[in-house]
C-alpha positions as CSV (number, residue, x, y, z in Angstrom):
1,X,-59.9,-0.2,21.3
2,X,-59.5,-2.7,18.6
3,X,-62.5,-5.0,19.3
4,X,-66.2,-5.0,18.7
5,X,-69.4,-5.6,20.6
6,X,-71.2,-8.9,20.2
7,X,-74.4,-10.5,21.7
8,X,-74.7,-13.8,23.4
9,X,-77.8,-15.8,24.1
10,X,-78.5,-16.5,27.8
11,X,-79.4,-20.1,28.9
12,X,-82.7,-18.9,30.4
13,X,-83.7,-16.6,27.6
14,X,-82.7,-13.1,26.6
15,X,-79.3,-12.0,25.3
16,X,-76.4,-10.1,26.9
17,X,-73.7,-7.9,25.3
18,X,-70.0,-8.6,25.4
19,X,-66.8,-7.1,24.1
20,X,-64.7,-9.2,21.8
21,X,-61.1,-8.6,20.6
22,X,-59.1,-10.7,18.2
23,X,-55.4,-11.3,17.8
24,X,-53.6,-9.8,14.8
25,X,-53.7,-13.2,13.1
26,X,-57.4,-13.4,13.5
27,X,-57.6,-16.6,15.6
28,X,-56.2,-18.3,18.7
29,X,-57.3,-19.9,22.0
30,X,-60.1,-18.2,23.9
31,X,-60.0,-16.2,27.0
32,X,-63.1,-14.9,28.9
33,X,-62.3,-11.7,30.8
34,X,-64.5,-11.1,33.8
35,X,-65.1,-7.6,34.9
36,X,-64.6,-5.7,38.2
37,X,-67.7,-4.2,39.8
38,X,-67.2,-1.2,37.5
39,X,-68.6,-3.1,34.5
40,X,-67.1,-3.7,31.0
41,X,-65.5,-0.3,31.0
42,X,-62.6,1.1,29.2
43,X,-60.1,-0.6,31.4
44,X,-61.6,-4.1,30.9
45,X,-61.8,-3.5,27.2
46,X,-58.1,-2.5,27.3
47,X,-57.3,-5.8,29.1
48,X,-59.1,-7.7,26.3
49,X,-57.0,-5.9,23.7
50,X,-53.8,-6.5,25.7
51,X,-54.5,-10.3,25.8
52,X,-55.5,-10.2,22.1
53,X,-51.9,-9.0,21.5
54,X,-50.8,-12.0,23.5
55,X,-52.6,-14.2,21.0
56,X,-56.0,-14.9,22.6
57,X,-59.5,-14.4,21.3
58,X,-60.8,-12.4,24.2
59,X,-64.4,-11.9,25.4
60,X,-65.7,-9.8,28.2
61,X,-69.4,-10.5,28.9
62,X,-71.5,-7.9,30.7
63,X,-72.1,-9.5,34.1
64,X,-74.6,-6.8,35.2
65,X,-76.9,-7.1,32.1
66,X,-79.8,-8.6,34.0
67,X,-80.1,-5.4,36.2
68,X,-78.6,-2.7,34.0
69,X,-77.4,-3.7,30.5
70,X,-74.3,-1.8,29.5
71,X,-73.4,-0.7,33.0
72,X,-69.9,0.8,33.3
73,X,-68.3,3.4,35.4
74,X,-65.0,4.9,36.4
75,X,-63.0,4.9,39.6
76,X,-63.9,8.3,41.2
77,X,-66.1,8.5,44.3
78,X,-69.3,8.6,42.3
79,X,-68.1,5.6,40.3
80,X,-67.4,3.6,43.4
81,X,-70.9,4.3,44.8
82,X,-72.6,3.2,41.6
83,X,-70.4,0.1,41.4
84,X,-71.1,-1.1,44.9
85,X,-74.8,-0.6,44.4
86,X,-74.7,-2.6,41.2
87,X,-72.7,-5.3,43.0
88,X,-75.4,-5.4,45.7
89,X,-78.0,-6.3,43.1
90,X,-75.9,-9.0,41.3
91,X,-76.9,-12.6,41.4
92,X,-73.6,-14.7,41.4
93,X,-75.4,-17.9,40.5
94,X,-77.0,-16.4,37.4
95,X,-73.7,-14.8,36.6
96,X,-72.0,-18.2,36.6
97,X,-74.7,-19.4,34.2
98,X,-74.0,-16.5,31.9
99,X,-70.2,-17.2,32.0
100,X,-71.0,-20.8,31.0
101,X,-73.0,-19.5,28.1
102,X,-70.2,-17.1,27.1
103,X,-67.7,-20.0,27.2
104,X,-69.9,-22.1,25.0
105,X,-70.4,-19.2,22.6
106,X,-66.7,-18.6,22.4
107,X,-65.9,-22.2,21.7
108,X,-68.3,-22.1,18.8
109,X,-66.6,-19.2,17.1
110,X,-64.4,-19.9,14.1
111,X,-61.7,-17.6,15.4
112,X,-61.4,-19.7,18.6
113,X,-59.0,-22.4,17.6
114,X,-58.0,-23.9,21.0
115,X,-59.2,-24.2,24.5
116,X,-60.8,-21.5,26.6
117,X,-59.6,-20.0,29.8
118,X,-61.1,-17.4,32.2
119,X,-59.5,-14.4,33.9
120,X,-61.2,-12.0,36.3
121,X,-60.5,-9.1,38.6
122,X,-62.2,-8.3,42.0
123,X,-65.7,-9.5,41.5
124,X,-64.4,-11.1,38.3
125,X,-61.7,-12.9,40.3
126,X,-64.4,-14.7,42.2
127,X,-66.3,-15.4,39.0
128,X,-63.1,-16.8,37.4
129,X,-63.0,-19.3,40.3
130,X,-66.6,-20.2,39.7
131,X,-65.9,-20.5,35.9
132,X,-63.3,-23.2,36.9
133,X,-65.9,-25.1,38.9
134,X,-69.1,-24.5,36.9
135,X,-68.3,-23.3,33.3
136,X,-65.9,-25.9,32.0
137,X,-63.0,-23.7,31.3
138,X,-59.6,-25.2,30.7
139,X,-57.9,-22.9,33.2
140,X,-58.8,-20.0,35.4
141,X,-57.0,-17.0,36.8
142,X,-58.3,-14.7,39.5
143,X,-56.9,-11.3,40.6
144,X,-57.9,-10.3,44.2
145,X,-61.1,-12.2,44.0
146,X,-63.5,-11.3,46.8
147,X,-65.3,-14.1,48.7
148,X,-63.5,-17.2,47.2
149,X,-63.0,-18.5,50.7
150,X,-66.7,-19.1,51.0
151,X,-66.9,-21.3,47.9
152,X,-64.0,-23.7,48.4
153,X,-66.4,-26.7,48.7
154,X,-66.9,-26.3,44.9
155,X,-63.3,-27.5,44.2
156,X,-64.3,-31.1,44.8
157,X,-65.7,-31.4,41.3
158,X,-63.0,-29.9,39.2
159,X,-59.4,-30.6,38.3
160,X,-59.1,-27.3,36.3
161,X,-55.8,-25.5,36.8
162,X,-56.3,-22.4,38.8
163,X,-54.1,-19.4,39.6
164,X,-55.0,-16.8,42.2
165,X,-53.3,-13.4,42.8
166,X,-53.8,-11.6,46.1
167,X,-52.6,-8.2,47.4
168,X,-50.9,-8.2,50.8
169,X,-52.6,-5.0,51.9
170,X,-56.1,-5.8,50.6
171,X,-58.9,-4.9,53.0
172,X,-61.4,-6.8,50.9
173,X,-59.4,-10.0,50.9
174,X,-57.6,-9.9,54.2
175,X,-54.8,-12.3,55.2
176,X,-57.1,-14.7,57.0
177,X,-59.2,-15.1,53.9
178,X,-56.1,-15.8,51.8
179,X,-54.9,-18.3,54.5
180,X,-58.2,-20.1,54.3
181,X,-58.0,-20.3,50.5
182,X,-54.4,-21.6,50.7
183,X,-55.5,-24.3,53.2
184,X,-58.4,-25.3,51.0
185,X,-56.2,-25.7,48.0
186,X,-53.2,-27.3,49.7
187,X,-53.8,-30.7,48.2
188,X,-54.4,-29.4,44.7
189,X,-51.1,-29.5,42.7
190,X,-52.7,-27.5,39.8
191,X,-53.6,-24.5,42.0
192,X,-51.1,-21.7,42.3
193,X,-51.6,-18.9,44.9
194,X,-49.5,-15.8,45.0
195,X,-49.6,-12.9,47.5
196,X,-47.8,-9.6,46.8
197,X,-46.7,-7.8,50.0
198,X,-47.5,-4.1,50.1
199,X,-49.8,-4.2,47.0
200,X,-53.4,-3.3,47.4
201,X,-56.7,-4.3,45.9
202,X,-56.9,-3.2,42.2
203,X,-53.1,-3.3,41.7
204,X,-53.5,-4.4,38.1
205,X,-55.7,-1.5,37.0
206,X,-53.7,1.4,35.7
207,X,-56.7,3.8,36.1
208,X,-56.8,3.3,39.9
209,X,-54.7,4.9,42.6
210,X,-53.8,1.5,43.8
211,X,-52.1,0.5,40.6
212,X,-48.7,-1.1,41.2
213,X,-46.8,-1.6,38.0
214,X,-44.1,-3.9,39.3
215,X,-46.7,-6.2,40.9
216,X,-48.9,-6.1,37.8
217,X,-45.9,-7.1,35.6
218,X,-45.0,-10.0,37.9
219,X,-48.6,-11.3,38.0
220,X,-48.9,-11.0,34.3
221,X,-45.9,-13.1,33.6
222,X,-47.2,-15.8,36.0
223,X,-50.6,-15.6,34.3
224,X,-49.1,-15.9,30.8
225,X,-47.1,-18.9,31.9
226,X,-50.3,-20.8,32.9
227,X,-52.2,-19.7,29.8
228,X,-49.3,-20.9,27.6
229,X,-49.1,-24.2,29.4
230,X,-52.8,-25.0,29.2
231,X,-54.0,-23.2,26.1
232,X,-51.0,-22.1,24.0
233,X,-50.2,-20.6,21.6
234,X,-46.6,-21.6,21.6
235,X,-44.1,-19.2,20.2
236,X,-40.4,-19.7,19.7
237,X,-39.2,-16.7,21.6
238,X,-35.6,-17.6,21.2
239,X,-35.8,-17.6,17.4
240,X,-37.8,-14.3,17.5
241,X,-35.1,-12.7,19.6
242,X,-32.4,-14.0,17.2
243,X,-34.3,-12.5,14.3
244,X,-34.5,-9.1,16.0
245,X,-30.8,-9.1,16.8
246,X,-30.0,-10.1,13.2
247,X,-31.9,-7.0,12.0
248,X,-30.0,-4.8,14.4
249,X,-26.4,-6.1,14.1
250,X,-26.5,-8.1,10.8
251,X,-28.5,-6.4,8.1
252,X,-28.6,-3.2,10.2
253,X,-32.1,-2.4,9.1
254,X,-34.2,-0.1,11.3
255,X,-37.5,-0.9,9.5
256,X,-37.0,-4.6,9.7
257,X,-36.0,-4.3,13.4
258,X,-39.2,-2.4,14.2
259,X,-41.2,-5.0,12.3
260,X,-40.2,-7.6,14.9
261,X,-41.9,-5.5,17.7
262,X,-45.4,-4.6,18.9
263,X,-47.0,-1.4,17.7
264,X,-45.8,0.6,20.7
265,X,-42.7,-1.0,22.1
266,X,-40.0,0.5,24.3
267,X,-36.3,-0.1,24.9
268,X,-34.2,1.0,27.9
269,X,-30.5,0.8,28.1
270,X,-30.3,1.0,31.9
271,X,-26.8,2.4,32.5
272,X,-27.2,5.4,30.1
273,X,-31.1,5.7,29.9
274,X,-31.0,5.5,26.1
275,X,-33.6,3.9,24.0
276,X,-37.2,5.0,23.3
277,X,-40.8,4.6,24.3
278,X,-43.3,4.2,21.5
279,X,-42.9,3.5,17.9
280,X,-41.9,7.0,16.8
281,X,-39.1,7.6,19.3
282,X,-37.8,4.0,19.2
283,X,-37.6,4.0,15.4
284,X,-35.8,7.3,15.5
285,X,-33.4,5.8,18.1
286,X,-32.7,2.7,16.1
287,X,-32.3,4.5,12.7
288,X,-30.1,7.4,13.8
289,X,-28.5,6.6,17.2
290,X,-28.2,2.8,17.5
291,X,-27.7,1.0,14.3
292,X,-25.3,3.5,12.6
293,X,-23.6,4.2,15.9
294,X,-22.6,0.7,16.8
295,X,-19.0,-0.1,15.7
296,X,-18.6,-2.4,12.7
297,X,-16.6,-5.0,14.5
298,X,-19.2,-5.4,17.3
299,X,-19.4,-9.1,18.4
300,X,-21.9,-10.8,20.7
301,X,-20.6,-14.0,22.4
302,X,-23.4,-15.9,24.0
303,X,-22.9,-17.2,27.6
304,X,-26.4,-18.3,28.6
305,X,-30.0,-18.0,27.6
306,X,-33.1,-18.5,29.7
307,X,-36.5,-18.7,27.9
308,X,-39.7,-18.2,29.8
309,X,-43.3,-17.9,28.9
310,X,-43.1,-14.2,28.0
311,X,-39.5,-13.3,28.0
312,X,-35.9,-14.2,27.1
313,X,-32.9,-13.4,29.4
314,X,-29.7,-13.4,27.4
315,X,-26.2,-13.2,29.0
316,X,-23.4,-12.4,26.7
317,X,-20.0,-10.8,26.2
318,X,-20.3,-7.6,24.2
319,X,-17.1,-6.5,22.4
320,X,-16.2,-3.7,20.1
321,X,-13.6,-1.2,19.1
322,X,-14.4,2.3,20.2
323,X,-13.7,3.8,16.8
324,X,-16.9,5.9,16.5
325,X,-18.9,7.9,19.0
326,X,-21.4,5.3,20.4
327,X,-24.5,7.5,21.1
328,X,-26.3,4.8,23.1
329,X,-23.4,3.5,25.2
330,X,-20.9,6.3,25.4
331,X,-22.8,9.4,24.4
332,X,-20.6,12.5,24.0
333,X,-17.4,10.5,24.2
334,X,-15.0,10.9,21.3
335,X,-13.6,7.7,19.8
336,X,-10.6,6.4,21.7
337,X,-9.7,3.5,19.4
338,X,-9.6,1.1,22.4
339,X,-11.0,-2.4,22.4
340,X,-13.8,-3.1,24.9
341,X,-15.2,-6.4,26.2
342,X,-18.0,-6.2,28.8
343,X,-20.6,-8.6,30.1
344,X,-24.1,-7.6,29.0
345,X,-27.5,-8.9,30.0
346,X,-30.7,-8.4,27.9
347,X,-34.1,-9.0,29.4
348,X,-36.5,-9.1,26.5
349,X,-40.3,-9.2,27.1
350,X,-42.7,-10.3,24.4
351,X,-46.4,-9.9,23.7
352,X,-47.4,-12.8,21.6
353,X,-44.9,-13.2,18.8
354,X,-43.6,-9.7,18.9
355,X,-41.0,-8.0,21.2
356,X,-42.7,-5.6,23.7
357,X,-39.7,-4.2,25.6
358,X,-36.0,-4.6,26.3
359,X,-34.1,-3.8,29.5
360,X,-30.3,-3.9,28.7
361,X,-27.8,-4.0,31.5
362,X,-24.0,-3.7,31.5
363,X,-21.2,-2.5,33.8
364,X,-20.6,1.1,32.7
365,X,-17.7,1.5,35.1
366,X,-15.9,-1.3,33.3
367,X,-16.5,0.3,29.9
368,X,-15.2,3.6,31.1
369,X,-12.1,2.0,32.6
370,X,-11.3,0.2,29.4
371,X,-11.5,3.4,27.3
372,X,-9.3,5.3,29.8
373,X,-12.0,7.6,31.0
374,X,-12.1,6.3,34.5
375,X,-9.0,5.3,36.5
376,X,-9.8,2.2,38.5
377,X,-7.0,2.8,40.9
378,X,-8.4,3.0,44.4
379,X,-12.0,2.3,43.2
380,X,-13.9,-1.0,43.6
381,X,-14.2,-1.5,39.9
382,X,-12.5,-3.7,37.2
383,X,-11.9,-3.4,33.5
384,X,-11.8,-6.2,30.9
385,X,-11.4,-8.6,33.8
386,X,-15.1,-8.6,34.3
387,X,-15.6,-10.1,30.9
388,X,-12.8,-12.6,31.2
389,X,-14.0,-13.9,34.5
390,X,-17.4,-14.7,33.0
391,X,-15.9,-17.0,30.4
392,X,-13.1,-18.4,32.6
393,X,-13.9,-19.2,36.2
394,X,-10.2,-19.8,37.0
395,X,-9.5,-16.1,36.8
396,X,-8.8,-14.8,40.3
397,X,-11.5,-13.5,42.6
398,X,-11.5,-10.9,45.4
399,X,-8.5,-8.9,44.1
400,X,-10.4,-5.7,45.0
401,X,-11.0,-6.9,48.6
402,X,-8.0,-5.5,50.5
403,X,-9.0,-7.5,53.5
404,X,-9.3,-10.8,51.7
405,X,-6.0,-12.1,53.0
406,X,-7.1,-11.5,56.6
407,X,-9.5,-14.5,56.5
408,X,-6.9,-16.9,55.2
409,X,-7.0,-20.1,57.3
410,X,-10.0,-19.0,59.4
411,X,-12.4,-21.6,57.8
């Protein structure tokens, strides 16, 4: 954990603890993170640290302080029993007052240089909704919030942007509850509601059996998009990606390349499963197996670039002469001296202003055909034509389809 514990004065007297985490730069917009029924435990603190990496001054107030200050538990059978008991004693109205106090406190901190949003999970998902209607936040995001359908009348007094994530297999927020929420928000253009089929309650918590990483990733991207739109901070992801590529292919400097990335990044070249997870392995990969094992005449011809809130998708033609063994693309294959051109797609995810991960895709069959290691005769694959078709749409289509001529004139 990278944060610290702080204390906030309650509106009706007394004080309650909270966990606070700062971005690397020391300041940014504020984000109040609202706990599950398990308290401000290790997972919630990790969420705060995660969003601090994204550039937010995060604050997780102890919602159960009035009954049991410092309450936190895990996700085993005993933890669930304690958490449900604590939930049964919780006063949601007093909790909403405490959230408002936390928002006011956070706005008053020197480190908080922008607006303040709220994000919550389970119980916290409902509390994030109440933060939108009662605590004056600039946006609110709720994950599988329980009981929101019973508080829809509160929406009449707010125009706060709201995003709600629900799990399709959630017994605590069943489909009829989600349908009621959708109907109640139908005339609100600033409310986004997403349901994830097959996912279950708690899909965002990597300490629970219900954790669903693909769903968590999708929900996170959507959440970041709302936070960036309403709170900032704004990062030039395109320029950051260009800087990273310049370090890899221009100056060919492994240390400078790693400096553009988060503390524990990862890279996966999908066709060959090469790359690295974590600083140590990825640095080793870049220093010994990528940068010095990329041909000197390598060229990247850009075709398209899509920039989102937390990622860049780059489409390009990747060309080189196979004059050295390329560990990361053609491991174990002796140089053939042949020229290769292949379409390549890079999906690059960021946390804040640093690269977090890269998924790199290309057509390995086309590469193998071009170096003579795979005979395309009789196989549904193509060689350099795959690259040429990307840049010239007039190149013929369907040559691999033996039955293409049969449909001639059939409309």
